[in-house]
VEXDREN-2710 file (C-alpha; in Angstrom, 1 decimal):
% VEXDREN-2710
k/r/px/py/pz
1/LEU/106.8/100.0/84.1
2/LYS/108.3/103.6/83.1
3/SER/110.5/103.8/86.0
4/TYR/112.0/100.3/85.6
5/ALA/112.8/101.1/81.8
6/LYS/114.8/104.4/83.3
7/HIS/116.5/102.2/86.1
8/LYS/120.0/100.8/84.9
9/GLN/120.0/97.9/87.2
10/CYS/116.3/97.0/86.5
11/GLY/116.7/97.1/82.9
12/ILE/119.9/94.6/83.4
13/LEU/117.2/92.6/85.6
14/LEU/114.6/92.3/83.3
15/GLN/116.7/90.9/80.6
16/HIS/117.9/88.0/83.0
17/LEU/114.7/87.1/84.2
18/GLN/113.4/87.1/80.5
19/GLN/115.8/84.8/79.7
20/LYS/116.1/81.0/80.2
21/TYR/119.4/80.7/81.1
22/ARG/121.7/82.9/83.2
23/SER/123.6/85.3/81.1
24/PRO/127.6/85.8/83.0
25/GLU/127.8/89.0/80.8
26/LEU/124.5/90.4/82.3
27/GLU/125.3/89.3/85.7
28/SER/128.9/91.1/85.6
29/GLN/126.8/94.4/85.3
30/LEU/124.6/94.1/88.3
31/GLU/125.6/96.1/91.3
32/GLU/124.9/95.4/95.1
33/PRO/122.3/94.6/96.3
34/TRP/120.6/93.8/93.1
35/LEU/123.1/91.0/92.3
36/ARG/122.9/89.1/96.1
37/ALA/118.9/89.3/95.4
38/TYR/119.5/88.2/91.9
39/LYS/121.9/85.0/92.8
40/ASP/119.4/84.0/95.9
41/ASN/116.3/83.7/93.5
42/LYS/114.6/86.6/95.3
43/LEU/113.4/88.6/92.4
44/PHE/111.1/87.3/89.9
45/LEU/108.7/88.7/87.4
46/ILE/104.8/88.8/87.2
47/ASP/102.9/90.3/84.1
48/GLY/106.3/92.8/83.9
49/LEU/106.6/93.8/87.2
50/LEU/109.6/93.1/89.4
51/TYR/108.7/91.2/92.8
52/HIS/111.2/90.6/95.6
53/ARG/110.4/87.7/97.6
54/GLU/110.8/86.6/101.3
55/LYS/110.3/83.6/103.1
56/HIS/106.4/84.2/103.5
57/THR/105.9/87.1/101.5
58/SER/106.5/89.1/98.2
59/ALA/106.9/92.8/97.9
60/LEU/106.6/94.7/94.7
61/THR/110.3/96.4/93.6
62/VAL/109.9/100.1/93.5
63/VAL/112.7/102.4/92.2
64/ASP/111.0/105.5/91.5
65/ARG/111.8/108.1/94.3
66/ASP/108.5/110.0/94.2
67/HIS/106.9/106.9/94.7
68/ILE/109.0/105.4/97.7
69/SER/108.1/109.0/99.2
70/LEU/104.6/108.2/98.9
71/ILE/105.4/104.6/100.7
72/LEU/107.0/105.9/103.6
73/LEU/104.0/108.8/103.8
74/ASP/101.4/106.0/103.7
75/CYS/102.7/103.3/105.9
76/HIS/103.8/105.7/108.5
77/ASP/102.7/109.0/108.3
78/CYS/98.6/108.4/107.6
79/PRO/96.2/108.3/110.3
80/TYR/95.4/104.5/109.6
81/MET/98.9/103.8/110.0
82/GLY/99.7/106.1/113.1
83/HIS/103.0/107.2/113.1
84/MET/103.9/103.9/114.7
85/SER/107.5/102.6/115.9
86/GLU/110.3/101.3/113.5
87/ASP/109.6/97.9/113.8
88/ARG/105.8/98.2/113.1
89/THR/106.3/100.5/110.2
90/LYS/108.9/98.0/108.8
91/GLU/106.4/95.1/109.1
92/ARG/103.7/97.5/107.0
93/VAL/106.3/98.4/104.4
94/ALA/107.8/94.8/104.0
95/SER/104.4/93.5/103.0
96/THR/103.8/95.6/100.1
97/ASP/107.5/97.2/98.5
98/TRP/111.1/96.7/98.4
99/TRP/114.0/98.9/97.2
100/PRO/117.6/98.4/98.0
101/LYS/118.8/99.5/101.5
102/TRP/114.9/100.4/102.3
103/GLU/115.2/99.5/106.0
104/GLN/118.2/101.8/106.4
105/GLU/116.0/104.8/104.5
106/LEU/112.9/104.2/106.8
107/SER/115.3/104.1/109.7
108/GLU/116.5/107.5/108.8
109/TYR/112.7/108.5/108.1
110/ILE/111.4/107.6/111.3
111/ASN/114.1/109.0/113.6
112/THR/113.5/112.6/111.6
113/CYS/109.9/112.5/111.8
114/GLU/109.2/115.7/113.8
115/ARG/105.8/114.8/115.4
116/CYS/107.5/111.2/116.6
117/GLN/110.1/113.4/118.0
118/LYS/107.8/115.8/119.6
119/ALA/105.7/113.2/120.9
120/ASN/108.1/110.4/122.3
121/ARG/108.4/110.2/126.0
122/LYS/111.0/108.5/128.3
123/HIS/109.5/105.8/130.4
124/GLY/110.5/105.8/133.7
125/THR/110.6/103.3/136.5
126/LYS/107.6/101.9/137.9
127/TYR/107.2/101.6/141.9
128/GLY/105.4/99.2/143.9
129/LEU/104.9/95.3/144.1
130/ILE/103.9/93.6/140.9
131/GLN/100.5/92.2/141.3
132/HIS/99.4/88.9/139.6
133/ILE/96.6/89.2/137.1
134/ASP/94.9/85.7/136.0
135/GLU/95.4/85.4/132.2
136/PRO/92.1/85.7/130.5
137/LYS/90.7/82.8/128.4
138/HIS/88.8/84.4/125.5
139/PRO/88.7/87.9/124.4
140/TRP/87.1/90.9/126.4
141/GLU/87.0/88.6/129.5
142/THR/89.4/91.0/131.4
143/ILE/90.3/94.5/130.2
144/ASN/92.0/97.7/131.3
145/MET/90.9/101.1/130.7
146/ASP/92.6/104.6/131.4
147/TRP/91.8/108.1/130.3
148/VAL/94.4/110.4/127.9
149/THR/93.6/114.0/128.9
150/GLY/94.9/117.3/127.8
151/LEU/94.2/116.9/124.2
152/VAL/93.2/119.7/121.6
153/PRO/89.2/119.6/121.5
154/GLY/87.5/118.2/118.4
155/GLY/84.5/117.4/116.8
156/LYS/80.9/119.0/117.0
157/GLU/80.9/118.3/120.5
158/ASN/84.3/119.7/121.3
159/TYR/85.7/116.2/123.1
160/ASN/89.1/116.9/124.5
161/ALA/89.9/113.6/126.0
162/CYS/89.9/110.1/125.1
163/LEU/88.7/106.6/126.9
164/ILE/91.2/103.9/126.0
165/ILE/90.2/100.4/126.7
166/VAL/92.3/97.4/126.0
167/ASP/91.6/93.7/126.2
168/ARG/94.0/91.7/128.0
169/PHE/93.6/88.4/125.7
170/SER/93.9/89.8/122.2
171/LYS/95.8/93.1/122.9
172/SER/92.7/94.9/121.1
173/MET/92.1/98.6/121.9
174/ARG/89.0/100.8/121.6
175/CYS/89.4/104.1/121.5
176/LEU/86.2/106.5/122.7
177/PRO/86.1/110.1/122.5
178/PHE/84.8/112.0/125.7
179/HIS/84.8/115.5/127.9
180/LYS/87.5/115.6/130.6
181/GLU/84.5/117.1/132.5
182/ASP/82.3/114.2/132.2
183/THR/81.0/112.4/135.2
184/ALA/81.0/108.6/136.1
185/MET/77.7/108.1/134.9
186/ASP/78.4/109.5/131.7
187/THR/81.5/107.4/131.3
188/ALA/79.4/104.3/131.9
189/LEU/77.0/105.0/129.4
190/LEU/79.9/105.6/127.1
191/PHE/81.3/102.1/128.1
192/TRP/77.4/100.6/127.5
193/ASN/77.1/101.8/124.0
194/ASN/80.3/101.1/122.7
195/ILE/81.8/98.2/124.4
196/ILE/79.1/96.2/126.1
197/SER/77.0/96.2/122.8
198/THR/79.3/94.6/120.7
199/CYS/82.1/92.8/123.1
200/GLY/79.8/91.5/126.0
201/VAL/80.3/92.1/129.6
202/PRO/83.5/91.7/131.1
203/ARG/84.4/89.6/134.1
204/ILE/87.3/91.8/135.3
205/ILE/87.7/95.7/134.8
206/ILE/91.0/97.2/135.6
207/THR/91.6/101.0/135.6
208/TYR/94.8/102.9/135.7
209/HIS/97.1/100.8/138.6
210/PRO/100.8/100.9/138.1
211/GLN/101.2/97.6/140.2
212/THR/99.7/95.5/137.3
213/ASP/101.9/93.8/135.0
214/GLY/102.4/96.7/133.0
215/LEU/101.3/95.2/129.6
216/ALA/98.3/96.9/129.4
217/GLU/99.7/100.0/130.5
218/ARG/102.4/99.9/127.6
219/ILE/99.5/99.6/125.2
220/ILE/97.8/102.2/126.7
221/GLN/101.0/104.7/126.7
222/THR/101.5/103.6/123.0
223/MET/98.1/104.9/122.0
224/GLU/98.6/108.1/124.3
225/ASP/101.9/109.3/122.4
226/ILE/99.9/108.5/118.8
227/LEU/97.1/110.4/119.7
228/ARG/99.5/113.4/120.8
229/ARG/101.3/113.3/117.7
230/PHE/98.4/114.2/115.6
231/CYS/96.2/115.8/118.1
232/ALA/98.5/117.8/120.6
233/TYR/100.2/120.7/118.5
234/GLY/97.0/122.4/116.8
235/MET/93.4/122.1/116.3
236/GLU/93.5/120.1/113.4
237/TYR/95.9/117.7/111.5
238/LYS/96.4/118.3/107.9
239/ASP/97.8/114.9/106.1
240/HIS/100.1/115.0/102.6
241/GLU/96.6/115.2/100.7
242/GLY/95.7/118.3/102.4
243/TYR/92.8/116.7/104.0
244/THR/92.2/118.2/108.0
245/HIS/91.2/115.8/110.6
246/ASP/90.4/116.4/114.5
247/LEU/90.5/114.4/117.5
248/VAL/87.2/112.6/116.5
249/THR/87.9/111.9/112.8
250/LEU/91.5/110.7/113.8
251/LEU/90.5/107.8/116.4
252/PRO/88.9/105.6/114.1
253/ALA/92.0/105.6/111.9
254/VAL/94.4/105.4/115.1
255/GLN/92.2/102.2/116.2
256/LEU/92.6/100.8/113.3
257/ALA/96.5/101.3/112.8
258/TYR/96.9/99.8/116.2
259/ASN/94.7/96.9/115.9
260/THR/96.0/95.7/112.6
261/SER/99.5/95.9/113.9
262/GLN/101.4/92.9/114.9
263/HIS/101.8/92.8/118.4
264/SER/105.3/91.5/120.1
265/THR/103.6/89.1/122.6
266/THR/101.3/87.0/120.5
267/GLY/103.0/87.5/117.2
268/LYS/99.9/88.3/115.2
269/THR/97.7/91.3/115.1
270/PRO/95.4/92.3/117.8
271/ALA/92.3/92.2/115.1
272/LEU/93.4/88.6/114.0
273/VAL/93.3/87.2/117.6
274/GLU/90.0/88.8/118.7
275/LYS/88.2/88.3/115.1
276/GLY/89.9/85.6/113.1
277/TRP/90.8/88.3/110.5
278/ASN/92.4/91.3/109.8
279/PRO/90.2/94.2/108.4
280/PRO/91.9/95.5/105.0
281/LEU/93.8/98.6/104.3
282/PRO/94.3/100.8/101.4
283/VAL/97.7/98.9/100.6
284/ASP/95.6/95.6/100.8
285/HIS/93.7/96.8/97.6
286/VAL/96.5/97.9/96.1
287/LYS/98.0/94.6/96.3
288/LYS/95.1/92.7/95.2
289/ASN/95.1/94.8/92.1
290/SER/98.6/94.1/91.6
291/ASN/98.2/90.3/91.8
292/HIS/100.2/90.7/95.1
293/PRO/99.4/88.4/98.4
294/PRO/96.9/90.2/100.6
295/HIS/97.9/91.1/103.9
296/SER/94.6/90.1/105.5
297/GLN/94.6/86.4/106.5
298/ARG/92.3/84.3/108.5
299/LEU/92.8/82.3/111.2
300/PRO/93.1/78.3/110.2
END
């Protein structure tokens, strides 16, 4: 509220929205894109807070630069957001906050993110004939799995690698720390304790295979890129609040980040397809406390 009082355009809008009738005099003082948003009836007040509505959601209007900087950090840099792509980060921001030209600012922020630029890879052409895979009918019927190695050791056990498992139905993913030197029996035990105990026994297991349709491979490559953004340039990652994380403490957050991001194939988050609901994130509790529509939804 204090930031609204200091912001000229917000002050004018608050006067507008508190009146029963539109004032041409006040309207003439509004600048773009505030004027367009006002004319399109996208701005409204709840308990003195200014919101911006779209077709299926509404977002809190923010104007304080320090607040905007924190939003960009929380929706992109935090471990539970995973340094995701521009499109996925836009989805995160759009569900909670709005400010003029935010999409342009977000794009510039991600394109200049040092960790993202270091970790981004160029994907070459895949060779070989594509092999058809029958699409599964339910979650965890068919899975893909691959190993990410070359990571900085972390945790009490000094894990230096990660087993990534992808459910082909929901696109849900699990990240499990292990040692590059582990045997096949060690991997089987890891799979038994963490997948079979909660998801059951899959009918088909596909390990790395460049001649499949590439869908699961792209998910695995995405996860590898995210892990390297955090884990490949030092023993520990320190977030903007000063907390340090290593490979083991980062994995649950990275897994949450991916499983609660909308997938382009299904149009839903992997968690929503697999479980029927989205695990709440910190931003969801912020929205709940501000009467904001929650991000977590249940399938009908």
